[in-house]
Steps between C-alpha positions, in 0.01 A plus 500: 500500500199273577344480838480134570506537873121595509403197295702276717354646826148482371538137398651387834301289723430613857764327709561732786315655777583846363355414159185358673465826681481689176169341410344428836171685563410519134128557445281538198424847372160634565421621158321293247494508134199692371401500135433851365258374226183315483690175418389521131681635214477877449370642175683839512775630716662839515875481611678810620860426601782752524765250394315294237271750351125564442283256312170322495446125454195332348409138549524274190137395545386868474716549183359182349142607567542835318655325195874478586597826333863617478395842616219620720313829561423608846223721617386606854189621670431577870458127566794327331688417187389361154744295293439402143657493163261778391313745729288799392656840502840363553797556265784376703610141564754316713714212369484190717823334589438132589676335788470131604196584714358838413462767230684826602447859410823694579369859544598730785234741377215238520612404850508864608162570357333191660661588832375851498151422363429225745702609796721185503709485805825326457622564865681181609449317181602515136195357330117512531301222324137473405300182463165593363424527134182536283509421122269670259482569124519857389493590125577150412819488721535295824562732794626406853396745769692478827359694794785698679261661748253325716 
């Protein structure tokens, strides 16, 4: 059984004093939209959602600048994260999954490690984005360094 009554009611015009009374005294809400980012595209994001999993996303521009690899290696220091197709002293790599707007690394372990190392606080949010990147060449490989700590 469909509930057409609600649709009919919501599409009715106000034609009685009782209906007009329902909307009298309306005022705009006090809250305003606030962007959480800098307005630009993030280069790296850490996503930690209970329902949709843990993953990181990388901007297409960053991936392009490091040579558009199918897999990346990730290394960290006390300042941030290095991403490249080849990093020294690193034998592990992550497969990149391409979406329409980002490259994605689906790895619960990576998200957990970055969260612990950099004290990322997901209270009240499911993602944390980073906007700064420095590109350098290391052992003939292009490396993107994203500071995760200020």
